[in-house]
C-alpha positions in Angstrom: 11.8 13.3 23.5 10.3 15.2 20.8 9.6 18.3 22.6 13.2 18.4 23.8 14.3 17.8 20.1 12.4 20.6 18.8 13.7 22.9 21.5 17.4 22.3 20.9 16.9 22.8 17.3 15.6 19.9 15.3 12.9 20.4 12.6 12.9 17.1 10.8 11.0 14.4 12.7 10.8 10.7 11.4 7.8 8.8 13.0 5.7 5.7 11.4 2.3 3.9 12.3 4.2 0.9 13.1 6.2 2.8 16.0 2.6 3.7 17.4 3.9 7.1 18.8 2.2 9.5 16.1 -0.3 10.7 18.5 2.5 12.0 21.0 4.7 13.2 17.9 1.7 15.2 16.6 1.2 16.7 20.3 4.7 17.9 20.5 4.3 19.6 17.1 1.6 21.3 18.0 2.6 22.1 21.5 6.1 23.5 20.4 4.9 26.9 19.3 6.8 26.4 16.3 5.0 27.4 12.8 3.8 24.5 11.2 5.7 24.8 8.0 8.8 25.0 9.7 8.6 21.6 10.9 9.2 18.4 8.4 7.3 15.3 9.9 8.0 12.0 7.7 5.3 9.0 8.5 5.2 5.7 7.1 2.8 3.1 5.8 2.8 -0.1 7.7 2.8 -3.7 6.3 -0.8 -4.5 7.2 -1.8 -1.5 5.2 -0.5 -2.3 1.7 -4.0 -3.3 0.4 -5.6 -0.3 2.5 -3.3 2.5 1.6 -6.0 5.5 1.9 -7.2 4.1 5.3 -3.7 3.6 6.8 -2.7 7.3 5.5 -6.0 8.8 6.9 -5.0 6.8 10.2 -1.8 8.3 10.5 -3.0 11.9 9.7 -5.7 11.7 12.2 -3.1 10.5 14.8 -0.9 13.2 14.0 -3.3 16.0 13.8 -1.1 18.1 12.1 -2.8 19.2 8.9 -0.7 17.2 6.6 2.2 15.1 6.3 5.7 16.2 4.8 6.7 12.9 3.4 5.0 9.5 3.5 6.9 6.5 3.1 6.1 2.8 2.1 7.8 1.2 5.1 9.0 -2.0 3.8 8.2 -3.6 0.2 6.6 -6.4 1.7 2.9 -6.4 2.6 1.3 -8.3 5.4 -2.2 -9.9 5.6 -4.1 -7.6 7.8 -6.4 -10.3 9.1 -3.4 -12.9 10.1 -0.5 -10.8 10.3 1.6 -13.1 7.8 3.7 -11.8 5.2 2.7 -11.5 1.6 4.9 -13.8 -0.6 7.2 -11.7 -2.9 5.2 -11.0 -6.3 1.7 -11.7 -4.7 -1.1 -8.9 -4.3 -0.7 -6.6 -3.3 2.5 -6.2 -4.8 4.7 -3.0 -3.8 3.9 -1.6 -7.4 0.2 -2.1 -6.7 0.5 -0.4 -3.2 2.5 2.4 -4.8 0.0 3.5 -7.5 -2.3 3.7 -4.4 0.1 6.0 -2.9 0.5 8.1 -5.9 -3.5 8.9 -5.7 -2.9 10.6 -1.9 -0.8 13.5 -3.9 -4.1 14.6 -5.3 -5.3 15.1 -1.8 -3.3 17.9 -0.8 -2.6 16.2 2.8 0.6 14.9 1.5 3.5 17.1 0.2 5.7 13.8 -1.1 5.7 10.1 -1.2 8.8 7.5 -1.2 9.9 4.4 0.2 12.0 2.5 2.8 14.4 -0.3 2.6 14.0 -0.3 -1.2 17.0 -2.1 -3.1 17.8 -1.2 -6.5 16.4 -4.3 -7.6 12.9 -3.3 -6.3 13.2 0.2 -7.1 13.8 -0.5 -11.0 10.7 -3.0 -11.0 8.7 0.0 -9.5 10.0 2.7 -11.7 9.2 0.6 -15.0 5.6 0.2 -13.9 4.5 3.5 -12.0 4.8 7.2 -13.0 5.9 9.1 -10.1 9.5 8.5 -9.0 9.9 8.3 -5.0 11.5 11.4 -3.5 13.2 9.4 -0.7 14.4 6.0 -0.1 15.2 5.5 3.7 17.8 2.5 4.7 19.9 1.6 7.1 23.4 3.1 6.1 26.7 4.0 8.2 30.3 3.1 7.4 29.6 -0.4 8.2 26.8 -0.8 5.5 27.5 2.2 3.1 25.0 0.9 0.6 27.4 2.3 -2.4 25.5 0.6 -5.4 22.3 1.8 -4.1 23.7 5.4 -3.7 25.0 5.4 -7.3 21.3 4.0 -8.4 19.1 6.7 -6.6 21.7 9.6 -7.8 21.3 8.6 -11.3 17.3 8.3 -10.9 17.1 11.7 -8.5 16.0 9.7 -5.3 17.2 11.4 -2.3 18.5 8.6 0.4 17.9 9.1 4.1 20.1 6.8 6.6 18.4 5.4 9.4 20.5 3.9 12.4 23.5 5.9 11.4 25.2 5.1 14.3 24.4 1.3 14.3 23.0 0.0 17.2 23.9 -1.5 20.5 24.9 -5.3 20.5 23.5 -6.8 23.7 25.3 -5.1 26.6 27.9 -3.3 24.0 27.8 -0.3 22.1 27.4 -0.2 18.6 30.7 -1.7 17.0 30.9 1.3 14.3 30.7 3.8 17.3 33.6 2.1 18.9 35.4 1.3 15.7 39.1 2.6 15.9 38.4 4.7 12.7 35.5 6.6 14.3 37.4 7.0 17.9 40.6 8.2 16.1 38.9 11.1 14.2 36.6 11.8 17.1 39.7 12.6 19.0 41.2 14.4 16.2 38.4 16.9 15.8 37.4 17.1 19.4 33.9 15.8 18.1 31.6 13.2 19.9 31.9 9.9 17.6 28.4 10.0 16.7 28.6 13.8 15.5 31.4 12.0 13.4 29.4 9.6 11.8 26.8 11.9 10.9 28.9 14.4 9.4 30.1 11.3 7.3 26.9 10.6 6.1 25.9 14.2 5.1 29.0 14.9 3.5 28.1 12.0 1.1 26.0 14.8 -0.6 22.6 13.0 -1.4 21.9 11.9 1.9 19.9 13.1 5.2 19.8 11.1 8.3 17.8 10.6 11.3 19.7 9.7 14.3 17.4 8.5 17.5 18.4 9.3 21.1 16.5 10.0 24.3 19.4 11.8 25.9 19.6 15.6 25.6 23.1 16.2 25.7 23.4 13.6 22.7 20.5 15.3 20.9 22.8 18.7 21.0 25.8 16.6 19.9 24.3 15.0 17.0 23.5 18.5 15.5 27.4 19.5 15.4 27.7 18.5 11.8 31.2 19.3 10.4 33.6 18.8 7.4 35.7 15.9 7.4 39.1 16.2 5.8 39.0 14.2 2.6 41.4 11.5 3.8 39.2 11.3 6.9 36.1 10.8 4.9 37.9 8.0 2.7 38.9 6.4 5.4 35.5 6.0 7.1 34.3 5.1 3.8 36.9 2.0 3.6 36.1 0.5 6.9 33.5 -2.0 5.6 36.3 -3.4 3.4 38.0 -4.8 6.4 37.1 -8.5 7.2 33.7 -8.9 9.2 32.6 -5.3 8.9 30.5 -5.3 6.1 27.2 -5.7 8.5 23.6 -4.9 9.1 23.5 -3.5 12.6 20.1 -3.0 13.0 18.1 -5.7 14.7 14.9 -5.6 12.5 12.6 -8.4 13.2 15.0 -9.7 16.0 16.2 -12.6 13.9 19.7 -13.3 13.0 19.4 -12.0 9.1 23.1 -12.7 8.7 22.7 -16.3 8.8 19.2 -16.6 7.8 19.4 -14.3 5.0 15.6 -13.4 5.5 13.5 -10.4 6.5 10.1 -10.2 7.5 9.4 -13.5 5.4 11.5 -12.5 2.3 14.8 -13.7 1.2 17.7 -11.3 0.8 17.5 -12.2 -3.1 13.9 -10.8 -3.1 15.0 -7.9 -1.0 17.7 -7.1 -3.4 20.2 -7.1 -0.6 22.4 -9.9 -1.6 25.4 -8.9 -2.1 25.7 -6.3 0.6 28.2 -3.3 -0.3 
């Protein structure tokens, strides 16, 4: 999948220790024949390594085998006990502030170009920024027209933090396609511009201005389709930006830990309030 993506023109590869595919990603980069400096690789600190940052980083660096990492993210604000796998309660050590302080030290190694976070809310970013010295370069979060993250977007712009959208096309619901892909507004705009629905959604994301995005596909045709970024007319951009205001359409579409987070209001052991995810916007 990574080899094919590099062949068709992708130059940013997003992986994570938790995905279990860093070795394959590294091999694809090395075998591509593309100069290393032309490829941007992001990987992530897994929850079990919050108290073992240097170890976790070295594990990823070794598995990738590409000399250095362009962007290293804290995958989630919550850590797990490495022995039991249980989530460490909110505010207990190692806190995400303690973990970030250890991540800051990685910049002195010369083996990572920048550090950031993932799945952080404005609430937890505010705590982080008050107690640390380095502002995260990036915050990677779920974002699409059903979850535009408007207040987080405004906060990150103010603080100089770039945003990366994962699941920009949503995720399938059972046997059905992602509802954001089949939304009437998405379908209408795809027809108007003669573009695939995925291209419409990715273009909307990029047009927001402070966003990059990491769509996932194993289909070579869709890989090419997803590169067809174009500019939406302002009225069409605005129409997609308002979709979430319709009843029942303000939703997390990612499966996360496979629980029904809309009902439990919990994600990996932390409440939505602790995550800073409530209310949604």
